C-alpha positions in Angstrom: 95.0 7.4 30.7 91.6 8.0 32.5 88.4 7.1 30.7 85.5 9.4 31.3 82.5 7.4 31.8 79.5 9.1 30.5 76.3 8.5 32.6 73.4 7.9 30.9 70.4 9.9 32.0 67.5 8.0 33.5 64.8 6.8 31.0 61.7 8.5 31.6 58.5 6.2 31.2 56.0 7.8 28.7 52.9 8.6 30.7 50.2 5.9 29.9 47.7 7.2 27.2 44.2 9.1 28.4 41.5 6.7 27.3 38.6 8.8 26.2 35.7 9.0 28.2 33.0 6.1 27.5 30.0 7.7 25.7 27.3 7.7 28.2 24.6 4.8 27.4 21.3 5.5 25.7 18.6 5.2 28.0 16.7 2.1 27.2 13.4 3.1 25.1 10.3 1.0 25.2 10.3 -0.6 21.4 6.7 -0.2 21.9 6.7 4.1 21.9 9.1 3.2 18.9 6.7 1.5 17.0 3.8 3.6 17.8 6.0 6.5 16.6 7.0 5.5 13.4 3.4 3.7 12.6 2.0 7.2 13.3 3.6 8.7 9.9 3.1 5.7 7.9 -0.6 5.4 8.6 -0.9 8.9 7.5 0.9 8.4 4.3 -1.3 5.2 3.4 -4.3 7.2 4.4 -3.4 9.8 1.5 -3.7 7.2 -1.0 -7.4 7.2 -0.8 -8.6 10.1 1.2 -8.6 12.3 -2.2 -10.9 10.1 -3.9 -13.8 11.1 -2.9 -12.8 14.8 -3.2 -12.0 14.7 -7.0 -15.1 16.6 -7.9 -14.9 19.0 -5.6 -11.1 19.5 -6.2 -11.8 19.8 -9.8 -14.2 22.7 -9.5 -12.6 24.3 -6.6 -9.4 24.5 -9.3 -11.7 25.1 -12.5 -10.6 21.9 -14.0 -12.2 18.8 -15.4 -12.7 15.7 -13.7 -10.3 13.9 -16.0 -7.8 16.5 -15.4 -7.8 16.6 -11.8 -7.2 12.5 -11.7 -3.9 13.2 -12.4 -4.1 14.1 -8.5 -4.3 10.4 -7.7 -1.7 9.3 -10.6 1.1 11.7 -9.8 1.5 10.8 -6.3 1.1 7.1 -7.1 4.1 7.2 -9.7 6.2 9.2 -7.5 5.7 6.7 -4.5 6.6 3.6 -7.1 9.6 4.9 -8.0 11.1 6.2 -4.5 9.8 3.3 -2.6 12.3 0.5 -4.0 15.3 2.8 -3.6 14.3 3.6 0.2 16.9 1.1 1.2 19.8 2.3 -0.6 18.6 6.0 0.5 18.5 5.1 4.0 22.1 3.6 3.9 23.5 6.7 2.2 21.6 9.3 4.8 21.0 7.3 7.5 17.9 5.3 8.3 16.8 8.0 11.1 18.0 11.1 9.1 16.3 9.5 5.8 13.0 8.9 7.8 12.8 12.4 9.2 13.6 13.8 6.0 10.5 11.9 4.4 8.1 12.8 6.9 9.3 16.8 6.9 9.2 16.7 3.1 5.3 15.2 3.1 3.8 17.6 5.7 5.7 20.6 4.1 3.9 19.4 0.5 0.7 18.4 2.3 0.7 22.2 3.2 1.3 23.3 -0.4 -1.3 20.8 -1.7 -3.9 22.0 0.9 -3.3 26.0 -0.7 -2.6 25.3 -4.1 -3.8 27.9 -6.4 -4.1 25.9 -9.1 -3.7 22.3 -10.9 0.0 22.6 -12.1 1.3 23.8 -8.4 -1.0 20.9 -6.9 0.8 18.2 -9.4 4.0 19.6 -8.5 3.4 19.2 -4.9 1.5 15.7 -5.3 4.7 14.3 -6.7 6.9 16.0 -4.0 4.3 14.4 -1.5 4.6 11.1 -3.0 8.7 11.1 -3.0 8.6 11.8 0.9 5.9 9.2 1.4 7.3 6.5 -0.6 10.1 5.9 2.0 8.2 5.8 5.0 6.3 2.3 5.0 9.9 0.5 4.2 11.7 2.3 6.9 9.2 1.3 9.3 8.9 -1.9 8.7 12.8 -2.2 8.7 13.1 -0.1 12.1 10.5 -2.6 13.8 12.5 -5.4 12.8 15.7 -4.3 14.1 13.9 -2.8 17.2 12.3 -5.9 18.4 13.8 -9.3 19.2 12.8 -12.0 16.5 10.8 -13.7 19.3 8.7 -10.5 19.8 8.6 -9.4 15.9 5.3 -10.9 15.5 3.4 -8.3 17.9 5.2 -5.3 16.0 4.1 -7.0 12.6 0.4 -7.1 14.3 0.4 -3.0 14.7 2.0 -2.8 11.3 -0.8 -4.7 9.7 -3.7 -2.7 11.5 -1.9 0.4 9.7 -1.6 -0.6 6.4 -4.9 -2.7 6.0 -7.1 0.2 8.1 -5.9 3.7 6.5 -6.7 2.9 2.8 -10.0 1.7 4.1 -11.0 4.9 6.3 -9.3 7.3 3.8 -12.6 7.6 1.7 -14.8 8.0 4.7 -12.5 10.2 6.3 -12.1 12.4 2.7 -16.1 12.8 2.2 -16.7 13.3 5.8 -14.2 16.5 5.7 -15.4 17.5 2.0 -19.1 17.4 3.0 -18.7 19.3 6.4 -15.6 21.5 5.8 -13.5 22.0 2.6 -11.6 19.5 0.4 -8.5 21.5 1.2 -8.3 19.8 4.7 -8.2 16.6 3.1 -4.2 17.8 3.0 -3.9 20.1 5.7 -4.6 17.8 8.2 -1.4 16.0 7.7 0.6 18.8 9.2 -0.2 18.5 12.9 0.5 14.6 12.6 3.5 15.3 10.4 4.8 17.7 13.2 4.1 15.4 16.0 5.6 12.4 14.1 8.6 14.4 13.9 9.2 15.4 17.1 8.8 12.0 18.4 11.1 10.5 16.0 13.8 12.9 17.1 13.3 11.8 20.6 12.7 8.2 20.2 14.2 6.8 17.4 17.9 6.1 16.9 19.8 4.2 14.5 21.2 0.7 15.7 25.1 0.6 16.5 25.3 -2.1 13.7 23.9 0.5 11.4 26.9 2.2 10.8 28.8 -0.5 8.8 25.8 -0.3 6.4 26.3 3.2 5.6 30.0 2.6 5.4 29.3 -0.4 2.7 27.6 2.4 0.3 31.1 4.4 0.2 34.3 3.2 -1.5 37.4 5.0 -0.5 35.7 7.5 1.5 33.6 8.1 -1.7 30.0 7.3 -2.3 29.5 4.4 -4.4 26.3 5.2 -6.7 24.6 2.8 -8.9 23.5 5.5 -11.4 22.0 3.2 -14.2 20.1 1.1 -11.6 18.3 4.0 -10.3 17.6 5.5 -13.8 15.9 2.1 -14.9 14.2 1.6 -11.9 12.9 5.3 -11.8 11.7 5.4 -15.1 10.4 1.9 -15.5 8.4 2.0 -12.3 6.9 5.8 -13.3 6.1 4.2 -16.6 4.2 1.0 -15.4 2.6 3.0 -12.6 1.3 5.2 -15.2 0.4 2.6 -17.7 -1.9 1.0 -14.5 -3.7 4.0 -13.6 -4.4 5.7 -16.9 -5.0 2.5 -18.9 -8.4 2.2 -18.8 -9.0 6.0 -18.6 -7.0 6.0 -22.4 -8.6 2.6 -23.4 -5.2 0.5 -23.1 -3.4 -0.5 -26.2 -5.6 1.5 -28.4 -3.9 4.6 -27.4 -0.1 5.2 -28.6 0.7 6.9 -25.0 -0.1 3.6 -23.1 1.9 1.6 -25.7 5.1 4.0 -25.0 4.3 3.7 -21.4 4.4 -0.4 -22.0 7.2 -0.2 -23.6 9.4 1.7 -21.6 8.0 0.8 -18.3 8.6 -3.1 -19.2 11.8 -2.8 -21.1 13.3 -0.6 -18.2 12.6 -3.1 -15.4 13.6 -6.2 -17.1 16.8 -4.4 -18.0 17.0 -3.1 -14.3 16.9 -7.0 -13.3 19.5 -8.0 -15.5 21.9 -5.1 -14.2 21.1 -4.9 -10.6 22.2 -8.9 -10.6 25.4 -7.9 -11.8 26.7 -5.2 -9.7 28.2 -5.3 -6.3 26.0 -2.9 -4.5 22.7 -2.8 -6.2 19.9 -0.2 -5.4 17.3 -3.3 -5.4 19.2 -6.2 -4.6 17.1 -9.0 -6.3 19.6 -11.6 -5.4 17.7 -11.7 -2.0 14.7 -13.6 -4.2 17.2 -16.9 -4.0 16.2 -17.2 -0.6 12.9 -19.5 -0.6 11.1 -18.5 2.2 11.5 -14.5 1.2 10.7 -15.4 -2.3 7.6 -17.2 -1.3 6.8 -14.5 1.0 6.7 -11.7 -1.7 4.1 -13.3 -3.6 1.9 -13.4 -1.0 3.0 -9.5 -0.3 1.6 -9.2 -4.2 -1.6 -11.1 -3.4 -2.3 -9.3 0.0 -2.0 -5.8 -1.8 -4.0 -7.3 -5.1 -7.0 -8.1 -3.0 -6.9 -5.7 -0.2 -6.8 -2.4 -2.5 -8.9 -4.0 -5.3 -11.5 -4.5 -2.6 -11.1 -1.6 -0.8 -11.5 0.6 -4.1 -14.6 -2.0 -5.2 -16.8 -2.0 -2.1 -17.2 1.6 -1.8 -17.9 2.1 -5.4 -20.1 -0.9 -6.0 -22.2 0.5 -2.9 -22.9 4.0 -4.0 -23.3 3.3 -7.9 -25.9 0.6 -7.6 -27.3 0.9 -3.8 -27.2 5.0 -3.6 -24.9 4.8 -0.7 -23.5 8.0 0.5 -19.5 8.1 0.6 -19.4 8.1 4.4 -21.8 5.0 4.6 -20.1 3.1 1.6 -17.1 3.7 3.8 -18.4 2.6 7.1 -19.5 -0.8 5.4 -15.4 -1.3 5.6 -15.7 -0.5 9.5 -16.5 -4.0 10.7 -13.3 -5.5 8.4 -11.2 -3.0 10.1 -12.4 -3.7 13.4 -12.0 -7.5 13.7 -8.2 -6.7 12.1 -7.7 -4.4 14.9 -8.9 -6.9 17.7 -7.6 -10.3 16.0 -4.1 -9.2 14.8 -2.7 -9.2 18.4 -4.2 -12.5 18.9 -2.4 -13.8 15.6 1.0 -12.3 16.8 0.5 -14.2 20.1 -0.1 -17.7 18.4 3.1 -17.0 16.4 5.2 -15.7 19.3 4.0 -18.7 21.8 4.5 -21.8 19.0 0.8 -22.6 19.3 0.7 -22.5 15.4 3.2 -22.8 12.9 3.4 -19.4 10.9 3.0 -21.6 7.5 -0.3 -23.3 8.9 -1.5 -19.8 10.2 -1.0 -18.1 6.6 -2.6 -21.1 4.6 -5.6 -20.7 6.5 -5.9 -17.1 6.5 -5.2 -16.9 2.6 -7.9 -19.7 2.4 -10.0 -17.4 4.7 -9.5 -14.4 2.2 -10.3 -16.3 -1.0 -13.3 -17.5 0.6 -14.2 -14.3 1.5 -13.7 -13.0 -2.2 -16.2 -15.7 -3.3 -18.5 -15.2 -0.9 -19.2 -11.6 -2.2 -19.4 -13.1 -5.6 -22.9 -14.1 -4.6 -24.4 -11.1 -3.7 -27.4 -9.6 -5.4 -29.2 -5.8 -5.7 -31.4 -7.0 -2.7 -28.2 -7.8 -0.5 -28.2 -5.2 2.5 -25.6 -3.7 4.5 -25.6 -6.2 6.9 -24.7 -8.8 4.5 -21.8 -6.4 3.3 -20.2 -5.7 6.6 -20.1 -9.3 7.6 -18.6 -10.4 4.2 -16.2 -7.6 5.2 -15.6 -8.6 9.1 -15.1 -12.3 7.3 -12.4 -10.7 4.8 -11.0 -9.1 7.9 -10.9 -12.1 9.6 -8.6 -13.6 6.9 -6.4 -10.4 6.8 -5.7 -10.7 10.5 -4.0 -13.7 10.3 -2.6 -13.1 6.9 0.4 -10.2 7.4 1.8 -11.3 10.6 3.1 -15.1 9.9 3.6 -13.9 6.3 6.3 -11.1 7.8 7.8 -13.7 10.2 8.2 -16.2 7.2 9.8 -13.3 5.1 12.5 -12.5 7.7 13.2 -15.8 8.8 16.2 -17.1 6.6 17.7 -13.7 6.5 20.4 -12.1 8.7 20.1 -8.8 10.5 22.4 -6.9 7.7 19.7 -7.7 4.9 16.9 -6.1 6.9 16.7 -2.8 5.5 17.0 -4.2 1.7 14.3 -6.6 2.8 11.8 -4.1 3.4 12.4 -2.1 0.5 11.3 -5.6 -1.6 8.4 -6.5 0.4 6.7 -3.0 0.3 7.8 -3.1 -3.8 5.6 -6.0 -3.8 3.0 -4.9 -2.1 2.7 -1.5 -3.7 2.8 -3.1 -7.2 0.4 -5.5 -6.1 -2.2 -2.8 -4.9 -1.7 -1.1 -8.2 -2.4 -4.1 -10.3 -5.2 -4.7 -8.1 -7.0 -1.3 -8.8 -6.2 -1.5 -12.7 -7.5 -4.9 -12.4 -10.8 -4.0 -11.2 -11.3 -1.1 -13.3 -10.8 -2.6 -16.2 -12.5 -6.0 -15.6 -15.7 -4.3 -14.4 -16.3 -2.6 -17.3 -15.3 -5.1 -19.8 -17.7 -7.7 -18.0 -20.4 -5.4 -18.2 -19.8 -4.7 -21.5 -19.9 -8.5 -22.0 -23.3 -9.0 -19.6 -25.3 -6.2 -21.2 -24.6 -7.6 -24.7 -25.3 -11.0 -23.7 -28.5 -10.3 -21.3 -29.5 -7.8 -24.2 -29.4 -10.3 -27.1 -31.5 -12.6 -24.9 -34.4 -10.1 -24.3 -36.4 -9.3 -27.6 -37.7 -6.0 -28.1 -41.2 -7.9 -28.4 -40.7 -9.8 -25.3 -44.1 -10.2 -23.8 -42.6 -9.7 -20.1 -40.7 -6.7 -21.1 -43.7 -4.9 -23.2 -46.0 -5.6 -19.9 -43.2 -4.1 -17.6 -42.9 -1.2 -19.9 -46.6 -0.7 -20.1 -47.1 -1.2 -16.6 -44.7 1.5 -16.0 -46.0 3.8 -18.2 -49.6 4.0 -16.7 -47.8 4.3 -13.6 -46.2 7.4 -14.8 -48.9 8.9 -16.4 -51.2 8.7 -13.0 -48.7 10.8 -11.8 -49.0 13.6 -14.5 -46.8 12.7 -17.5 -47.9 12.5 -20.7 -48.4 9.4 -22.6 -44.9 10.1 -25.0 -43.0 11.1 -22.0 -44.1 8.4 -19.8 -43.2 5.6 -22.8 -39.8 7.1 -23.0 -39.3 7.3 -19.0 -40.4 3.6 -18.9 -38.1 2.5 -21.7 -35.3 4.7 -19.6 -36.2 2.9 -16.4 -36.2 -0.8 -18.2 -32.5 0.3 -19.5 -31.3 1.4 -15.8 -32.6 -1.9 -14.6 -30.4 -3.8 -17.1 -27.5 -1.4 -16.6 -27.6 -2.1 -12.8 -28.1 -5.7 -13.2 -24.9 -6.0 -15.7 -23.0 -3.6 -13.5 -23.4 -5.7 -10.3 -22.7 -9.1 -12.6 -19.3 -7.8 -13.5 -18.4 -6.5 -10.0 -19.6 -10.0 -8.7 -17.1 -11.5 -11.6 -14.3 -9.4 -10.2 -14.9 -10.6 -6.7 -14.8 -14.4 -8.3 -11.7 -13.9 -9.9 -9.8 -12.4 -6.9 -11.1 -15.4 -4.9 -9.7 -17.9 -7.4 -6.3 -16.0 -7.5 -5.9 -16.1 -3.9 -7.1 -19.8 -3.7 -4.6 -20.9 -6.4 -1.9 -19.0 -4.5 -2.5 -20.7 -1.1 -0.9 -23.8 -1.7 2.4 -22.3 -1.9 2.5 -21.2 1.4 3.1 -25.2 2.4 6.7 -25.3 0.3 8.3 -23.1 3.0 10.8 -24.0 4.9 10.4 -25.0 8.3 12.2 -22.4 11.0 12.9 -21.5 15.0 12.7 -18.0 15.7 16.0 -17.4 17.8 15.1 -15.9 21.2 17.8 -13.0 21.7 17.6 -9.8 19.4 19.6 -9.2 16.7 19.5 -5.9 17.2 18.0 -2.7 18.9 17.8 1.2 18.8 
C-alpha cells in the first residue's frame, strides 16, 4: 500500500520589524541664551523682595489702611516664598523642570497684575501670597538649569551671571520703587512685572528644555505608576517655614517674646522644622534631602550661602535706612549709594569666573579672600560718623562689592564639586534655602539689634550728661538766643533748643547703633572665613555631565 507523502508548505519568514523613525535632533542652543532667559525671571522675582519697601506709605494711603497693616504685604510674600522654595526640587521632578518653571513665571506674572489693580488690602494680600508661591521656585530652578546647561569647566561663568542677578536686584529695588512711586503711581511697582514675565515665558518656551537624563528623575517620584508624595514632610516644612518667617518678619514689631503670638510662632516653627529634619532623614524620597549635607564641601558651602544672604540683605536694608534717617537722603539718592557696589560686581564677577575656570586660583583660596574682604568692608562701615559723605559710603559699598564679586562664583563651584548630576536639582533647592534664610535672619537682626543698641547708647550717653552740664547749658542757651533773634518767643526758643539737643543725641545714638550692627556682621563674617580652608580639593572635569 502506497503511503502518501505530505509536503509541508514553505515557511515564510516574517517581515523585519519596522524601526520607528529617530526623533529629529534638537538644534543646539547657545547655553548663554538659556542662561540669560532664566536669569530674567529670577532677577524680576528678587527685585520684588525689596521694590515695594519704599512704596508702603503710598500703598497704605491708596488702600486706606495703616502703615502697620500694609507691612503684611512684605510678610505674606516672604512667607509664601519661604514655604515653596525648599520644595521646588521635588515639584520640578513631579511636573518637569521646564513645566514647573514656566508655571512659576506665569503665576508670578498673573498675580503681579492683581497686586497692581487690587482695590483692597485683603485682595492685595491674597495676590501677594500667590505671587510668593510663584516666585519661590524661580531661583532654585534657574540654578539647577545653569548647572546642567554648562559643562563643569564652564560653570563658573554662569554663576557669575547669577551673582550679578541675586546681588543687584535687591539693591536696585528700593531705587526703582522710589522712582516709580515719585513719578508715576505705586501700582506700577507691580505692573512692570507683566511685560518682563511675558517675555520670559516666550523665551523659556522656545529655548529651555529638560535634559534627556531628567526623565529618570521624574520617574523616581512615582512608584508603580503612582505619584509618591511625602505629605508629612511637605506639611512640616511648609508650616515650620511659614511660622519661622512670620517670627522673623514681625518679631521686632510685636516685641518678640513679649508677644504670645510670637511665642506661638517660635514653638510651631522650631518644632515643625526640627521634626521635619528627623522625618526627612528616614523617608526614602524626601522633599528636602538633608542627607546631602553629609558631603563636606556641600555642607560648608551652605554655611557660606547663609553668611552671604545674612550680610547682603542686612546691609542692603540698613544702608538706605541709615542714609534716609540720619543724612536726609531721598529714597532714590540712598539707593544710588548702592550703585557702585553693583557696578563692581557686574564688572568683576566674570573675572572671578575666569580665575576659577582657568585654574589660576583655587576656588577655596579665592573664596577665602573674598570672605575676608567682605568682613573688612563691614568693619570699615563701622567707623563712619555723621560727617561721612556720599563718596565714602559709595567707596565702602564698592569695597563690599569687590568681595561679593569673588564670593559667589567659587562658592557655587565648591558646592557642586562633590555631587553627581542626579543631585543637582535637590542641591539647588538646599543652597537657595540657606541663602533665603540667611537674608531673613539678616533683616531681622539689623531691625532688632539697631533698636536695642540705640536704647543702650541713649541710656549710656544720657546718664553721662547731667542736665546741669555747663557744655549742655551753653549749647541750649546759644541755640535759644539764635532762635529768638529769628522771631521765636523766649519760651518757644528754649523748648525748641532742648528739642534740638535731643535730636542731636538721638542721631548720634542711632548712628552708634548702626555702626554696632556693621561691626557685629563683620566679625561674624571673618569668623566664618577659615571654614572654607577645610573644604576638600577637587578637579573640575572637562566634559559636561548634562545639557539642554
